[in-house]
C-alpha positions in Angstrom: -28.5 14.4 1.3 -24.9 14.0 2.1 -24.0 13.7 5.8 -21.7 16.7 6.3 -19.5 15.1 8.9 -17.3 13.8 6.0 -16.5 17.4 5.1 -16.1 18.9 8.6 -12.4 18.2 9.0 -11.7 20.1 5.8 -13.5 23.3 7.0 -15.2 23.4 3.6 -17.1 26.5 2.4 -20.6 27.0 3.8 -22.3 26.1 0.5 -20.9 22.6 0.9 -23.0 21.9 4.0 -25.7 19.4 3.0 -24.4 18.3 -0.3 -26.4 15.7 -2.3 -25.1 12.2 -2.8 -21.7 12.1 -4.6 -21.4 10.3 -7.8 -18.5 9.6 -10.0 -16.2 6.8 -11.2 -16.4 3.5 -9.3 -13.3 1.5 -8.2 -13.6 -1.6 -10.2 -11.6 -3.7 -7.7 -9.7 -5.1 -10.6 -6.1 -5.9 -11.2 -3.6 -3.5 -12.6 -3.2 0.0 -11.2 -3.4 2.8 -13.7 -1.1 5.7 -13.8 2.1 4.4 -12.3 5.4 5.6 -13.6 7.1 3.3 -16.1 10.4 1.7 -15.2 9.6 1.1 -11.5 11.6 -1.7 -10.0 11.4 -3.6 -6.7 14.1 -1.4 -5.2 12.2 1.8 -5.7 10.3 3.3 -2.8 6.6 3.8 -3.4 4.1 6.3 -2.0 0.4 6.9 -2.5 -1.1 10.4 -2.4 -4.9 10.3 -2.8 -6.7 13.5 -3.8 -10.4 14.3 -4.2 -11.4 16.5 -7.2 -14.8 18.2 -7.0 -17.2 18.9 -9.8 -17.9 22.5 -10.9 -20.9 22.7 -8.5 -19.4 20.6 -5.7 -22.3 18.2 -6.1 -20.0 15.4 -7.4 -16.5 14.3 -6.7 -14.0 11.7 -7.8 -10.8 10.7 -6.0 -7.6 9.7 -7.6 -5.0 7.3 -6.1 -1.7 7.9 -7.8 1.4 5.8 -6.9 4.8 7.5 -7.1 8.4 6.7 -6.4 9.3 10.1 -4.9 7.6 13.0 -2.9 10.4 15.3 -4.0 8.8 16.5 -7.2 7.1 19.7 -8.3 3.8 18.1 -9.1 2.1 14.7 -8.7 0.0 13.9 -11.7 -3.4 12.2 -11.4 -4.2 11.8 -15.1 -3.9 8.0 -15.1 -4.3 7.3 -11.4 -6.8 4.7 -10.1 -10.2 6.4 -9.6 -12.8 5.9 -6.9 -16.2 7.5 -6.3 -16.5 10.4 -3.9 -13.8 10.7 -1.2 -11.2 7.9 -1.4 -9.3 6.9 1.7 -6.3 4.6 1.9 -4.3 2.6 4.4 -1.2 0.4 4.5 -1.3 -2.6 6.9 1.3 -5.3 6.8 1.9 -6.4 3.2 -1.4 -5.0 1.8 -2.7 -1.7 0.6 -6.4 -0.8 1.3 -8.7 1.6 -0.6 -12.2 2.7 0.4 -14.8 5.0 -1.2 -17.1 7.3 0.7 -20.0 6.2 -1.5 -20.1 2.5 -0.4 -19.2 0.6 2.8 -16.6 -1.6 1.1 -12.9 -2.0 1.7 -10.8 -3.2 -1.2 -7.5 -4.9 -0.6 -4.5 -5.0 -3.0 -1.0 -6.5 -3.2 1.6 -4.1 -4.4 3.7 -5.7 -7.2 7.4 -5.0 -7.8 6.5 -2.6 -10.7 4.1 -0.6 -8.6 0.9 -2.1 -10.0 -1.9 -3.2 -7.7 -3.4 -6.7 -7.8 -6.8 -7.2 -6.2 -6.5 -9.4 -3.0 -10.1 -9.4 -1.7 -12.7 -7.0 -0.4 -14.9 -6.7 2.6 -18.5 -5.4 2.6 -19.9 -3.7 5.7 -23.3 -3.1 4.2 -25.1 -5.5 6.7 -23.6 -3.9 9.8 -25.4 -0.6 9.9 -22.5 1.7 9.1 -23.1 5.1 7.6 -23.4 5.4 3.8 -20.4 7.8 3.7 -17.6 5.6 4.6 -13.8 5.9 5.2 -10.8 4.0 6.5 -9.0 7.2 7.5 -8.8 8.6 11.1 -12.4 10.0 10.8 -14.0 6.7 10.1 -11.7 3.9 11.3 -9.2 2.8 13.9 -6.4 0.6 12.4 -4.7 -1.1 15.3 -2.6 -3.8 13.5 -2.6 -6.0 10.4 -4.9 -8.4 12.3 -7.3 -5.9 14.0 -9.2 -2.8 13.0 -12.4 -1.0 13.7 -14.9 0.8 11.5 -16.7 3.5 13.4 -20.5 4.0 13.1 -21.3 7.7 13.4 -25.0 7.0 13.6 -24.9 5.4 17.0 -21.3 5.4 18.2 -20.8 1.6 17.7 -17.7 -0.1 16.2 -17.5 -3.0 13.7 -14.4 -5.2 14.4 -12.6 -6.7 11.4 -9.4 -8.5 10.6 -7.5 -6.9 7.7 -5.5 -10.1 7.2 -8.4 -12.5 6.9 -10.8 -9.9 5.6 -13.5 -11.0 7.9 -15.8 -9.2 10.3 -15.1 -10.6 13.8 -17.5 -8.7 16.1 -19.0 -5.4 17.2 -18.8 -3.0 20.2 -22.2 -1.4 21.0 -22.4 2.4 21.1 -22.7 4.3 24.3 -26.0 5.9 25.1 -24.9 9.4 24.0 -27.1 9.9 20.9 -29.3 13.0 21.2 -32.4 13.2 19.0 -32.1 15.8 16.2 -28.3 16.0 16.5 -25.3 14.3 14.9 -22.3 12.7 16.5 -18.9 14.0 15.7 -16.1 11.7 16.9 -12.5 10.7 16.6 -10.3 8.2 18.5 -6.7 7.3 19.3 -5.2 4.0 20.5 -2.6 3.8 23.3 -1.5 0.3 24.2 -4.6 -1.9 24.8 -6.9 1.1 25.2 -8.9 3.1 22.7 -9.9 6.7 23.7 -12.8 8.2 21.7 -14.3 11.6 22.1 -18.0 12.2 21.3 -19.2 15.7 20.4 -22.9 16.5 19.8 -23.9 18.9 17.0 -26.4 19.7 14.4 -25.1 20.7 11.0 -28.5 21.6 9.6 -29.0 24.3 12.2 -25.3 24.9 12.9 -25.8 24.2 16.6 -22.6 22.9 18.2 -23.3 21.9 21.8 -20.4 23.1 23.8 -21.3 20.6 26.5 -21.7 17.8 27.3 -18.9 15.9 25.6 -18.0 12.4 26.4 -14.7 10.5 26.7 -15.2 6.8 26.0 -12.5 4.4 27.1 -12.4 0.9 25.5 -10.5 -2.2 26.3 -9.2 -3.6 23.0 -8.4 -7.0 24.3 -11.9 -7.6 25.6 -13.6 -5.3 23.0 -15.7 -3.6 25.5 -16.5 -0.1 26.8 -14.7 0.5 30.2 -15.8 4.0 31.1 -17.8 6.9 29.8 -17.0 10.3 31.3 -18.7 13.6 30.7 -16.4 16.6 30.0 -17.4 20.3 30.0 -14.2 22.3 29.9 -13.3 22.5 26.2 -15.8 22.5 23.3 -15.6 20.3 20.1 -12.6 18.2 20.9 -12.9 16.1 17.7 -9.8 17.2 15.9 -7.4 14.3 15.5 -5.7 13.6 18.8 -2.0 12.9 19.1 0.3 11.1 21.5 3.7 12.6 22.5 6.9 10.8 23.3 5.9 10.5 27.0 2.6 8.7 26.1 0.4 11.7 26.9 -2.6 12.1 24.6 -3.8 15.6 23.6 -7.3 16.5 22.3 -8.3 19.8 20.7 -11.0 21.3 18.4 -11.4 22.0 14.8 -11.6 25.5 13.1 -15.4 26.0 13.7 -14.9 26.9 17.4 -13.1 30.3 16.9 -16.0 31.7 14.8 -18.6 30.6 17.2 -16.6 32.0 20.2 -16.1 35.4 18.4 -19.8 35.8 17.3 -21.7 34.6 20.3 -21.8 33.2 23.8 -19.6 30.2 23.2 -16.6 28.8 25.0 -13.1 29.7 23.8 -11.0 27.0 22.1 -8.7 25.0 24.3 -7.0 21.6 24.6 -7.1 18.8 27.2 -4.8 15.8 27.8 -4.8 12.3 29.2 -1.6 11.6 31.0 0.4 8.4 30.4 -0.9 5.6 32.6 -4.3 7.4 33.1 -7.7 6.7 31.5 -9.3 10.1 32.1 -8.6 13.8 31.3 -6.0 15.4 33.5 -8.1 17.6 35.9 -5.1 19.9 36.5 -4.1 20.7 32.9 -5.9 22.8 30.3 -4.3 24.8 27.4 -6.4 27.9 26.5 -5.1 29.0 23.1 -6.0 32.7 23.2 -4.9 33.2 26.8 -1.8 31.0 26.8 -0.3 30.9 23.3 -1.6 33.2 20.6 -1.7 36.7 22.0 -5.5 36.7 22.4 -6.4 35.1 19.1 -8.7 32.1 18.8 -7.2 29.0 17.3 -7.8 25.3 16.7 -6.4 22.1 15.1 -3.5 21.5 17.5 -1.1 18.9 16.2 2.2 17.5 17.3 5.5 18.0 15.6 7.8 16.1 18.0 10.3 17.2 20.7 7.7 19.1 22.7 6.7 21.3 19.7 3.1 21.6 18.5 1.2 23.5 15.8 -2.0 25.6 15.7 -4.2 27.2 13.1 -4.7 30.8 14.4 -7.4 33.2 13.3 -6.5 36.9 13.1 -9.8 38.5 14.1 -8.1 42.0 13.8 -8.2 41.5 10.0 -12.1 41.4 9.9 -15.1 43.3 11.2 -17.3 41.1 13.4 -20.8 42.3 14.3 -24.2 40.8 15.0 -24.6 39.9 11.4 -21.3 37.9 11.0 -21.7 34.3 10.1 -19.3 32.1 12.0 -19.1 29.7 9.1 -17.9 32.4 6.8 -15.0 33.3 9.1 -13.5 29.8 8.6 -13.2 30.4 4.8 -11.7 33.8 4.9 -7.9 34.1 4.3 -7.2 35.3 7.8 -5.6 32.2 9.3 -1.9 31.5 9.9 -0.1 28.4 11.1 1.8 28.8 14.4 4.3 26.5 16.1 4.9 26.6 19.8 6.4 24.8 22.8 4.0 22.8 24.8 5.9 23.3 28.1 6.7 27.1 27.8 3.6 27.8 25.7 5.7 30.3 23.7 5.7 30.4 19.9 4.7 32.3 16.8 3.7 32.1 13.2 5.7 30.2 10.6 7.2 33.2 8.9 7.4 32.0 5.4 3.8 30.8 5.2 1.3 33.5 4.3 -2.4 33.8 5.4 -4.8 31.2 4.2 -8.3 29.9 4.8 -8.9 27.8 7.9 -7.9 24.2 8.1 -4.9 22.1 7.2 -3.8 18.5 7.6 -0.4 17.4 8.9 1.0 14.1 7.5 4.0 12.2 8.9 5.5 9.9 6.3 8.9 8.3 5.9 10.3 10.3 8.9 9.2 13.6 7.4 6.5 16.2 8.5 4.3 17.6 5.7 1.5 20.2 5.8 -1.3 19.7 3.3 -2.8 23.1 2.5 -5.6 23.4 0.0 -6.3 26.6 -1.9 -9.6 28.5 -1.2 -11.7 26.5 -3.7 -10.0 23.1 -3.0 -9.0 22.7 -6.6 -5.3 22.4 -5.7 -3.3 21.3 -2.6 0.3 22.2 -1.8 2.4 20.0 0.4 4.8 21.9 2.6 7.6 20.1 4.4 8.5 21.4 7.9 12.3 21.8 8.2 13.9 23.6 11.1 10.7 25.5 11.9 10.2 26.7 8.3 7.8 25.4 5.7 9.4 24.5 2.4 7.0 24.3 -0.5 6.9 20.9 -2.0 4.8 19.2 -4.6 1.4 20.3 -5.8 -1.5 18.1 -6.7 -4.9 18.7 -8.2 -7.8 18.5 -5.8 -8.0 18.3 -2.1 -5.4 15.9 -0.7 -5.0 15.1 3.0 -3.2 11.7 3.1 0.1 10.2 2.2 1.0 6.6 2.7 4.3 4.8 2.2 3.8 1.5 0.4 7.4 0.3 0.6 
């Protein structure tokens, strides 16, 4: 059965929990990239916008990795793009482009030619290092520090495999902290600041839909020595495994995903909130906590706090006044109802409101910063299409559409 942690960030529909193994087209690791526009020259900018397309029953999926010269188009076609099995994730480090598939623990590396084609430049297999079968090199499965140093996260035991993207060699391992609880899964995400990596560990069980509000753990790693420095238990805010962010002051913020609002509204579960690690500190700020419903959103539950720059942040806010909630309400189903709106707010004053020209949607979004621009990747309710909205002066301008569920954009040059 598929480990559902790979779907949790998308807030997929309840019927996707516990999917069988995904099958589809394999990345052949070969030379030329398919589907690039003709007439590309060395002077043209290049972007990659991967997207995952599900089969009719959501039991299979194939990802497509198109390469385009502009994001300012009505639609990005995937007809002739490179295909990979399951969820494809990508990265750009130094002079190389990297692609991985969720179906096999292998990273494929490519050189990007002047005409936009890809030439295979090695691959690295992590099969002998105990990593989970469902694999990625995005923020949910990896930490990419530099062209010479990166980490693959093992969600089974919380360990890290260290590898060098330049030499394509595995160079070591950091053992996992003793936080595994029998019968539960680890949900985790990390951020790097300077020579430290900060990783949050949340404990949950997707089969029973039991999300332990506490304990959670903040693990602090020294990346020069590749060792765990500290492990601190935290009980204030539940499920802090949304992608963290670092502001201009060097302060790091952690928040939860869209599951927390439904649990808080249907049972005895803590409300959503955010914590921070101040610049120069290696632990959560004991004097700072942002309670979304009380401090920002006029009493509404929210999640997925992300940073826009200049002290402005974003939240996905659930409008519970639009639904009837009783003892029979399933918290998972609330995530997938079209009762969520994206808000922007000021982190200092805690004042804000909805993005007026964006309508209600299902829970979940991904923000992408690329080429100095802020985009919101918003899928439709069945994840068959994604629309990219660009944030400009507090408003969301509809940009390109792409088939499938897309949550990454990478500038290749």
